[in-house]
Every structure is written in structure tokens, then in C-alpha cells.
N, C-alpha and C positions, 0 to 999 in steps of 0.2 A: 517410591513416590512417582506419580504420573508426570511426565513432561507434557507441556502444553504448547499448542500452536494457536496463535491468534491471527485470524485472517479476516479481511473485509468481505461482507456478504452482499454488498451492493456494487456501486461503481466507484468505490474508494471514498475518502474523506468522511468515513463513518465515526471517527473519534478513536481510532486504534491507539494513538499515542498515549492518551490518558489511561486507557484500560491496560496497556502494556506496562506503563509506569506503575499503576496501582498493583498489578500482579507481580511486578519485578521485586517488590518488597519481600515476596515469598519465594523468589527464585535466586539461584546462585549465578546463572549464566543467561544472558539475553543474546539472541542470534537473529541477524537479518539473513534471509536466504534467497531473495530474488529482488529484481528491480534495480533502480539506481537512484540518483539524486533528483529524479522527477517526483519522488514521493515525499510529501511533507507531513510531519507530525508536530502538532503543537501541544506543549505541556505547560500547565500553570501550577506552580508549586510555591506555596507560601507567598503568593502575590507576584512571583517572578515568572515571566513567560519565556519558554525556551522553544525555538523553532528548529527542528531537526530535519535533515533530508537523508543523509547517508548513515549517520551514527545511530545505533540502536537506542531506543528510548531508555533502556536501563542505564545508560552512561551517566545520567544525572544523579544516580544513587551511588553512594560510596560502598566499597566492598563487593561490587559485582564485576564479573568479567563480561565485557561486551565483545561480540564477534560479528564480523562481516564475512559471510560465507562465499563460497566459490560461485554460487548462483547469482550473485550481485555483480553488475558491471560498475566499475569504480573510476570516476574521474579523479586522478590523484591531486590535482590542483584544487578542485572543489572540496575534496575530503580534508586536505590540510587547512584550507580556509575555514571550514566548518569547525575543525578542532580548535583553531585559534579563536574563533568567535565564541564558541561555547566555553572554552577555558577562561576567557576574559570575564565570564559571568561567575567565576569562582568554582567551576567544575574541574576536577582533576582528571586529566586524560593523558595517558602515557602508554608505551608498549607493554606495560605491566597489566593494564586493565582493558586494553583494546587490541584485538588480534584481527588481522585481515588475511584472508586466504591467499596463499602465495600463488595459487592457480586461478585467481579471478581475472577476468578480462578487463583491460583498461579502456576507458573512453578518452580519445585523443581529440585535439582541436579539429582535425579533419572530419571526425564524426559529427561534431556540432555543425560544421559547414554544410555537410551533406543533408543533415536533418532540416536545417533552415532552408536550403535550396529547394527541397522537395515540398515543404509546407508553403513556400512562397510561389511555387510554380502554378501555372494556369491549367495544367492538364492533370487528369487523375482525380482520385478522391482525397480530399484533405481530412486527415485524421484528427487534427487538433492536438498535436504533440506539444511538449514543453520546449522543443528545439534544443534539448541538452545533449543530443547524440546517443541516447539510449538505444533506439532501434538500430541504427547503423552499427553500433558496437556489437549488439547481439547477432546481427547479420554476419559480421566478420568472425564471430566466435563459431557459429555453425559452419561457416565457410572455411574454417581451419587456417585462417590467416591473421588472427588477432594477436595483439601484443598483450602478454599477461604480466602480472606483477613480478613473477619470478624472472622474467626476461630482463628486467632492469639490472639484475645482479650479474649479468653476463654480457658486457658491452660488445664483444666481437660478434656473437650470434645475434644480438639486438640489431646491429647495423644491417645484417643480411635479411632479417625478418622484416625490417622496415622497407627494404627494397621490394620484397614480395608484396607487402601490403600496398605500397604506392603504385605498383603495376596495375592493381585493380582500381584504386581510388582516383588516380589521375585520368583514367579513361572515363570514369563517371563525371569527374569535374569538367572535362572537356565537353561533355554533352550538355552541361549547364552553362558553358561559356566561361568557366572559371579557370584561372591559371593553375599549373601543377603545384603540388605541395613542395615547399623548400625542404628537401631531405636533410640537408646539413643543419638547418635551423631546428627541425623537429628532433633530430638526434641530440642536439645540444640541450634542448628543453628537457628531454627525458633524462639525460645524464645529470642535469642540474637538480631535478626533482627526486632522483633515485635515492640519494643518501637521506632525504627527509622522510620518504615514505617506506623504505625497505625495513627500518627497525620495527614496523608494525606487522611485517609479513610473517606468516607461520603456517605449518601444516594443520589447518583448522580441523580437518577430519580427525586427526590424532588428538588434538586438544579436546575436542568434544567427546571422543571415545573414552578418554581418560576421565573426564568429568562425569560421564555416565557411569563408568565402572566404580567411581568413588561414591556413587549414590547422590550426586548433586542434582538439584532441580534445574532443568533447562527450559527456558521460555523462547519459543520461536516466533519472531515478529514478522508478519507479512506486510507487504506494501500494496497500494492500490486496492482493488476489490475483485471479487469473483467474476463479475460481469465484464471485467477488463482482461480476463484470462485469454491468452492468445488462441487457445483451443475451444474453450467453453463460453467465452464472452460474446458480445455483440460485434463480431468480426465483420469488417476490418477496423471498426472503431474501438480498438483494444490496445493494450500495451504489448510489449514485445517479449514478455516472459509469462510463464505459468504462475498464476497468483493463488491457486488452490493449495490446500494443505498437502496434497500429494507431492508438491515441489520441495517440501521440507527435506526429505531424504536426499534428493539429488543436489539441491542447492546448499547443503551443509556438509554432506559426506557421511551422515549417520544413516543407519538402516531404517526402512519404513516403520518397523516396530518400535522405534525410539519415541514416537509420538503417542502419548496415551490419551490426550483429550484435545479436541478441536473446538475452539471457541470462535464463533462467527460474530463479528461486530456489525450492527445495523442501527441506523437512525430510526427514530419513531416516524419519520417521513422519508422522502427519497430526494437525493440530489445527484447531479452529474455535472462534470466540467468538460467542456469541449464538445466535439461533434458526436453524432450518433443518435440512435433511437432512444426515446424516453416516453413510453406509453402514458404514464401517469403525470406528465409534466403539466404544471398549471401556469398558463400565460395570462394571469389575471392578478387582481389585488391580493388574493390569498397566497399565490405563489410569491409575490413580492414581499408579503408580510413574513412568510417563512424565511425568506432570504435575509431580511433585515433583522429579525429576532435571532436567527441562528448564526448571524455574522458569516454568511456563506460566501467566503472568498478564498480562493486557493492559497494554501500556505506557501507554495513555491512560486506560483505565477501571479497571484493576486487577482486572477480572473474571477468574475462573479460566477457562482454555481447556479445551474438551473435547478429549480425546486418543484416538487410535486408531492402528491399523497403517497403513503406507504404502498409499495407494490408487493403484495404477498405472493404473487405468482413467481416473480423473480427470486425472492428470498427462499421460497420453498425449493425452487430449482437448484439454487446454490447450496442449500442444506444437503441435497442429494449428491450433487457432483463433488462437493467439498468434504463430505463425511463429517459435517458439523454436528457435534454432540449437544451444544447449547449455545444460546446467543447472549451477547451483551447489548442491551437496548439503550441507546444514547439519545440525548437531547429531547427527552420527553417534555421538559418544561417549555419548549418552543411552541407546543400545542396548547398551552394554558390559555383559557378564555375563549377558545373557538367553540361556537355553539354546536357545530357538527364537524366530524372528521371523516374524511373519505379513506377507504381502503380498496385497492384494486384487487379483485378476487378472481378475475378471468379476463380473457381477451376475445374480441370479435375480429374475425378475419374472413372476408369474402363470404359472409353469411353463416360461418361456422363459429363455434365457441371453442377456444383453446385453453388448456390449463398449463401451458408452458410457453416459453419464448422460442419461436422457430429459429433455425440456424441460418437461413438465407437472408441477405441484406434487404431485399425488396419486401418480403413479408414482415420483417422486423419493423420496417418503416411504416407499414400500413396497419398494424394491429391497433385496435381501439380498446381502451380500458372499460371493464365492467366494474362499477363501483358499488360498494356496500357502505352506506352512511351510518356512522356510529355517534351516539350522543357524546358531546364534549363535556368539559368541566370548567367551572368558574374559579375554583380555588387554585392557588399556586402549588406546583410540585417542585419548584426550584429549591435545591438544597436538601430535599428529603433524604433521610438515611435509614428509613424503615418503612415497611408496608403500611404501618399504622398512620404514617404521616401523608399517605396518598389518598386522594378523593376516591370514593367507591367507583365512580364512572371511569377514572383513569385506570384502576385495576381491571375493570371490565374490558377496557380497550386492550390492555396487555394480554389478558387471557384469550381474547378473540384472535389476536395476532399469533399466539402460541398454537391455537387450533389450526389456523390457516397455513402456517409454515411448517407444521408438524415437528416442532422442536421447542424445548422449554427455554424460558428466560433464566439464565444463570446469574447474570448481573444486570443491574439497572443503574444507569448514570443520570443524575439530575442536575448537573452543572459541570463546567470545566474543571472545578476544583477537585483535587485528588480524592478527598475523603467524602465527597458527596456521592456516595456509591452504596447501593443496596446489594448485599451478597445473598444470593439464594442458594447457589451450589458452588462449592469451592473446587475449581478445576484441578487444583493440585492435590486433592484428596486421593487416598489410595484407591 
């Protein structure tokens, strides 16, 4: 059976949580492979809402193994708090059904401090981060000075590694006028959290290799979206990890050929949280309407999302860079009742027409959208579970999107409820 990778095809917040949850019914293992607790997924199951950040969406289903891969940066205190919060809703979480890669990088309080200091500073470009320390933790990872989960099991070497880490961070803190980190207090905090988090630690690469050898279906759950990829997104207004499906192999420890089908999630319109370019943004009544109907507020931060028409240029680009085989189109019902719906089909830049997003920051900020207006529909699509329940004009809109992005719609989501989903192509098919 094909293993499936689910990735965001826009700027995140596309509704991956519901789709992963829906697909997890057909999977045996659900894996997070990048990002941190800056990614929020909202699930609505039988009227109960679950808000997840670090935990894989499959954790709310019994009988599934949830895995946090080595590509994820983990705040141990945030993870334990999330486990406690989700468990209080009746979900069973233990080291039996949740494994955390022993070689994952830890987010420490000093990372949160540095993140906040940079975002609050008056110089440089503000990225609009969640201030949770994700970026600084990834910096320490590639700088080879990070504290990893496995280090908590070796107190003598942990003390030495903290000393090396603080030699770097205390210099940075001095530049912001902050006092040095209390080394004794940090070591005490880590030693206190160690026995609580270490039972979840495992050689995840081996766990996944065994699952694959046994023919189990593996679902890889991406965070954020393709246009936030540190290499292929709207740099520097991006996250600090690779969000494309190519990261599945590195961030989980399985070989690239382990992924059989890549499903890209995209809204029927476009949203973005934080700073950065957004060619199809609508700063008018229609943009506000999309935000109100779609309840567009960040799961983690509560920040209102910027809203605009569907950008086919961006999604076509992420289909190519992300190796997307098919897309899951979400929130179609938000467009119900609009007389006309815009789709961005190209960009204007300095008198030229572009069919892609340029890489440099200044051109990204200056591109102007070229719109194609499509007839809307008056009927409701909310809760539809078959093509027959969709208005003909809604189907026409979907087909036009498929043509423009050069990828088929594999699933269609018509409400936050798990079962309000139309399956066109089963990603888990042979």
C-alpha cells in the first residue's frame, strides 16, 4: 500500500488537521516530520474540538501509533502540557501510542527569549513569528550546539553541552541588553522534565522502518505550508524548516521512496498569517467576509488571517516543487453566495507578465495579480458528501482550478466535520 504525505500547498492554515484525521482512519501510523508547536491543527470530531500543535492529528484516534520525527523541534514543556490537555478530553496518550525521536532538537526557554527579542527589535525585517523559539532552535541545530532529547538521559554530558550552548547565547543576549542565562536553573529545569519526557523517546527511524516492513500504512503530516518553506517559500517571511514533501525522508528517517502519494491541502481561497507578500490579498469587504465566514484566526496565536482570492500561480508552483499528486480542496462552502469569484492566474511585474512567484523579496512585494472572474453559486455546498450535491457552477469552479494548478482534486472538504468530505481519489490505493 502507498504511504501518504500530507502537506500544505499555500501559506499554512489550509485545513490539514481535518484531512489528516480523515485519512488516519485508513492509516496505522501518523508522523510529524518538521516544524514545532508553532503549527496549529484544529479537529472537530462528534462536536468536540481538539486543538493540536505538536501532537500528530492521528493521536485522537484509538489504535494508531503517533510519531514525532527528528525533523521536528520539540519544546518538552509545551509537549507535556499538550498531552495533559488533550488527555483531559478523553484521548488516551502514552509511550505505547506516542513516540518522539530521541535525536530531535529541544526548544529551550532561551530560544523563546531570543525569538521575542528579535521580533520586538527596531532593526531588521520582522518576520511575524509566533515567538515560540522555533527559529533559534533550528539555528542551534545546524550550528551543532543544540540540546537533543537523548541528551537528557546523560546528565554529565548535558552539563557540558549546556555550557557550550550558553557561550553562544549569552553573547547574543548581551547584544539585546539581556542578562546571561542562569546555567544552574536551566540544568535543574531540564533534569526535572527529563523523567517526564524520556519515556516517549525512541529510535523513530527504526520504529518506522519496522512498520513499513510489516506493510503498515504510514501517513506523514506536514505543518505550515509550501510557501513558508525556508528554501522555496516567500523568503525571508518563511518558517525555519523545509515544509515540502521532500522533507519527509530527512525528518522521519525513512528513505525518499517510502512516500508513495503526496496530497497537497489548499483552501478554495487564500489566507496568510503574519508578514510577507500576498498578491491576491483583499483589503475590502469581500476579504473581511471571507475571514468572518471562514473563522480565519490562527489556531496557535489567535491572530486574524489575511484573506484573498485563490492564487493559482502559487499553488501551481507548489505542485511542482512539492511533487504533489493531488490536492484536497477545503472550505469551498465559504464561497457560497458570492456572485463572482476571483482566481489569480498570473502576475504583472514591471510591465511583464509572470507565471511564477519570483525568489527575491522586492519583486515578491511588487507583483500585481491578474484575475479571472468566475461565476459564483447561490446554493449551499456546506456538508455536501457527493458531487451530486454540489451546484454545477461550484463544480465548474473546481474544474477550472484543476486546470490552472495542473493537478487533480483528490478530496473535497465542505465543512470542519470529519465526514463532510468527498473522496475522488483514495491516496492510500495501491
